[in-house]
N, C-alpha and C positions, 0 to 999 in steps of 0.2 A: 648536701651541706658545703661540698667542694666549690659546686657550682655557684653559690652564694659569697663565698670566699674568693673566687677568681673573677667574678664581678666587680665585688669592691675592690681588688687589685687593678683591675682595667679601668676603671672610674678615677681611683688615685693617678694612676698613671697619664689617663685623658687631664686631667686636672693639672699634674704636674708639667705635663708637655705644654699646656697651654700657656701657663705662667712663664716657662723659657721661653716660649715663641714671643710672648708680650714684652720680656725683659729685653731678649736681641732685637725685636723693632723700635724700642726705644733707644735703644744704644744706635741702632742704625740711623734712627732720625735725629739724634743728637751729635753725632759726627757729620751730619749733611755738609756743613760750612767748610770742613777739612777738606783742603786739595791734595793732589801730587798723585801722580800715577800709580804708584803701590798701593793708595789710599783708595783709588778709583778700583782698581782690580778686586781689593780685599771687599769693597761694598757688594761688589758686582756678585763674588760668590756667596757673602751672606744673603744676599737679596736671593738668589737661585736655592740656598739651602732652607731659607726659612719658607720660600712657597712650597717645596717637596715637606718640609715638615707639618706645614699647615693642612697639606693633604693628607698625608699619614695620620694626624690628629684627627680629621674628619673621619676618615676609615675606621681607627680605633674607638671613635664616640658612635657611629654607627653600628658597629659590633657590638659593642657595650648595650647599646638600645635593644639589639636584637635580642641579644642574651638575657637581659631584663623582662622582654616581652614574654620570652618562651617560658621562661622560669614564672612569671604570672599565670600564663597560661596552664602549666602544668598545675600549678598549685589549685587555680581553679577548678580545674577539672578533677584532683585528688580531693578538694572539699566537695563538690558536687556529688562524687560517686561515693563518700563516705561521711557525710553532714552530721550524724550523731557523734562518730569518733572523732572527727574535729573539734566540734562542741566540745568532747571530754577531753581534749588534750589542751585546748586554750583555756578551759576552766583549771586544768591540772596546774599549767604553766603561771595562769595567774597567780594560784594559790600560794603557790611556791616561792613567787618573787612578793608575793603580801607578805607571807611569813619573814622570808630574809630583809625585805625594807621595814616590816616592824621591828625589828631587832635591835635597829640602829637607833 
């Protein structure tokens, strides 16, 4: 269960990082017309950090994808090893959810 939570947290972090990088790129492009030595220095640092952030986001996304593939493979192996237990568990969960939804 903690692997699923970790995977969800990693996916949220990747999505948040993508949003931050996208916002920073938008600001970077909007300030393209501003001149000055200090601004050029700031733009250079932002450009370098954006590149590094994109690499980290890509690495985090790849790690999250690998974890999700491993979780799917483990689930598949468990279901193939115990098919009737898996059907029973799925039916029980469906019954409980049906009861809970029916109460509303």
